[in-house]
N, C-alpha and C positions, 0 to 999 in steps of 0.2 A: 253315388249315382242316384238320380231321382227316377220316378216312374216314367216321365216323358223321355228321359235319355235312354232308359232300357228299351222303350217301345221304338224309338228312332233307330237304335242299333239292331233290334230284331227285324224291323222292316228292311233296313239296308242289307243285312247279311243274308236275308232270304232271297235277294235278287239273283237271277241267273246271270251268268257271264256271257255277254253277247259279243264274243269275238270269234272270227271264222273258224279257227282250228277247234275250238271248244264245241261250237255248234255242229261242225262236221263229225266230230267224235260222238256227240250225243245222238245225232241222227243215224250214224252207222250202227251204234249199239241198239237203238230202237228198231232198226231194220233187222238185226239178228233175232230180236225177240219175236217180231211179227213173222219172220220166215219160219221160226221154230213153231209158232202157234198154228200157222197155216199148213205147214208141210211136215213138221217133225224133224226137219233137217237142222243139225246143230253145227253152225259155223263158229269160228273162234277169231279173236282179235287181240293184237298187241298194241297198247297205247303207251308211248314213251314221252318223257318230258322232263326238263330240269326241275329241281326243287322249287315249289311255288308256282308251277305252271297250270295248276287247276285239276290235277288227276283225282285227288280225293274229293274235290267239289263235284267233279263229274260223277263219281260213284254215288255221292249223296243225292245228286239230282236224279239219278236212275232209281234209287230207293224211293224217293218222293213220287216219281212217276208211277211206280208200281208198289204201293205201300203194302205192309203186312196186314193180315186180317186174322182175327181170332174168331173161329167158328166153335159151336158147342162141342164138336167131336175132334177138332184139330186146329192147329195154327197153319195158316197159309203164308208162305214166304216166297213170293214170286222172284225177288232179287236177293240172292245171298251175297252180302257184302262182307268180305273177309280181309281185314288188314293183316298182312303177313307179319308174324312175330320176328323180332330182330335176330333171334337164333332159329332160323327157318329149317329145322329138322323135320323129318317125316312126321314124327310124333307130335311136335308142337303145332304144325300146320293142321293136322287132323284134329287136335284139341281145340284150336281156334275155330275150326268149322263147326265142331260139335257144340261149342258154347253158343255160337250164333244161331244154331238150329234148335236151341233150347234143351239140349241134353242135360239131365240133372247132375251127371258125373262125368264131365268131359275128359278128365285125366285118368279114369279108371279103365283098366284092361290093357291088353297087348296092342301093339301098333296095328296088327292085322285086324284085331277086333274093333278098334276105333275106326279104322278105314271102312269096315263093313257097316258100322253104325252110321257113318257119314252118308254112305250111298243109300241106306235104308231110310234115314230121316229126310234126306233130300227129296226122295220120291214121295214120302208121306206128306211132306210140307209143300208139295207141288212147286218145287223150285224150277224156274224157267230160265234163269240166268245166274251165273256165278261171276263175281268180280273179285279178283285177287289184287289188292292194292299193295304197294311197296314190294312188288315181286322181285326186285333186285336183291332183296334180303336172301333169296335162294342162291343167287349168283355170288353173293358176298360170303357165303358160308363155305368154309373148308376149301379143299383142293378139288380138282376136276372129277375124281371118282365120286366124291360126296355130292357135288352138283348134279352129276349124271343120275345118281340114285334118287335124289329128290325129284328131279325132272321126270325120271321114268315112273316114279310113283304117281306124280301129278297126271302124266299121260294116261296111266292105267285107270285112275279115278275118273278122268274125263270120259274115257271109253265106257266105263260102267254107268255113270250118271246120265250121259248122253244129252246134255243141255249146252247151249252156247256159253263159252267161257271167255272172259277178258282178263288178260294180264296187264297191269299198269305198273310202271316203274321208271326209274332213271334210265337214260339211254344205255347204260352198261348192261341192262337186263338182256340185251340182244346176245351177249356173250353166252348166256345160259342156253339159248337156242342153238348156238354154234356147237356147243358141247353135245347136245342130244338131238340127233337128226330126226327121230320120230316126233319129238316135241316140236321141232322147227317146222315140220310139214303141217302140223295142226294150226300153226300161227302164220300162215302166209299173208293174211290180211294185217296191215300195219298202218298206224297213224302216229303223227308226232305233234304234240301240243307245243307250239312255239310261235311267237311273233316273228315277222320277217319273211314268211313263206309266200306272202301275197305279192306277185310280181307287179301289181298295179299300185301298191301303196308302200311307202317306207315303213320301217319298223316304228319310227317315231309317230307317224300318222296312225298306225294301228293302235299304238298305246293310247293316243289321244282319243280315238274312237271308243275304246273300252271305257276310258275315264268319263267321257261325256254320256255314254250309255247308262252309267251309274248315277250321275248327278241328279236325275229327276227323283231318285229315292232319298235324297238328302233332306234333312228337316228344314234347311234354309237354302236360298238360291246361291249358286256359285257365280262370282263376279271376277272375271279375269283382268279387269281394269284396262290399262293401256297396253298390256302385253298382247302381241299378235298370236294368232293360233299356232303358227309355225314355231314361234319361240316357246310357247307353252308346251307344245308337243316335245320339243327337245328337252325342256326341263323335266317333264314327266318321265321321259325315258331315262334320263340320268338319275332320277330319284327312285326308280323302280326296277331298272335294268330290263324293262319289258317283261316283268314277271307278274302274273295275275295276282298272286297273294300279296305282293307289295303294293299294288294299286289299291287293293281293298284295305290293307293296313293303313295306307296313307289317308284314305277317306274316313276310316274309323277313328283315326287320330284327330282328324278335322272335326268330326261330329262331337268328340269329347271336348274339344276346344270351344265349340259353339255353346255347349251347356255350362262349361266352367266359367265362361266369360259373358254369357248371355248375349251372344252375337246375333246379328240380323242377317248376315251373309258370310259366305266363305270366300276369302280373298287369297292372293298369293302369300300374304303375311301369315294367314292362318295355316296354309300348307307348309310354310317354312317351319312354324312351330310344330306342326304335326309330324314332319319328317324327322325332326330331332327327337320327339317323344316316342314315336311309334316305330321308326326304322333304324335310326343311328344316333345315339346320344352325342357322339363326337361330331356330328354333322352340323357345324355352325359356320357362319361367315362364308368364306370362299369354298367351303366344303359342303354347303347346303344349296341344292339345285334351285331353290326358290328365293335365295338371297340375291340382292341386287348385284353384289360383287362375286357371284359364283364363278368358279374357274372354268366352267364349260368344258368339262371332260368327263369321261367315264370313271366312276368311283370303284375301280378294281385293283388298286394298288394294295400292298401289304397292310393289313389292319383295317381296310375299308370294307364296306358291307358286301360288295360284289367281287371281292377277291376270288379268283377261280379256286374251286376246291380240288384237292388232289384225288386222283383215282384211288380206290382201295388197293393197298399194297400188302400182300400177305408174305410173311417170312417163309423161306423155303423150309422143307422138312428137315434139312441138315441143320439150318440155323436153330430151329425149334428144339431139335435133339441136343444141340450144343448148349442152348440156354437152360434146358432141363438139367 
């Protein structure tokens, strides 16, 4: 990569995602912060979405909206962004929070001592919002009693810190709230990041709108050639399954093609190559949405990029005991 390509990628990846569910979620979290600042009231929000729907990007956008500040006497962290560890035990979540709060020894001490330090540091750093990304890792951990215990700890921590808290995760994170009624009551506000919820526009049209909102930040113009907008919308949806991360991956792949081949514009042929390089190496010919002889179907069969993922299935305690 040369300097110009690095800069083009930096500019492109810094663009906010302008599609209605993302904007609605951003505005709702902004409302929670302002409500807390004006009244001291801490409301909480659950944001769900499939993988690649923009949850982590939403967290990063809020961190950029309220950046950290280093003062002579302390660090100020308005937004505490905590990606949940894959083994979301009480201790590991507390350690993740301590690390983000700048604790020099986040793994030191008992679980109760770590929890107390989290609350103390959150107040010292003037935290006004907590974002727990990948919250489904709590729901994926262990059996119902374990999920309840972690959820109960989280509820107690929220009551202690008393700032707005947002849980972000896959749709199955709602199962965690079903397990713990007290936690469920705290997350009555809920939003879902997904294309297709706008009754006035098809999912293909929404995908096209996101794509065109990003094209001004490309280093060269996009030229759709003789393809109609409706056909392009269908091809884009087939190539990305309506997932935000895949739309961006497709265009990042196109940017790399531009610099590798010294292109003056991005065409469907460029998107065809970008799909193969950035999304699915086996996506060629009739399996490439930007190829002239594309099969015009969803790429969700076995071995294809949008094959539905199975829900997490845990072995029963009897099976685990037998295996042991």
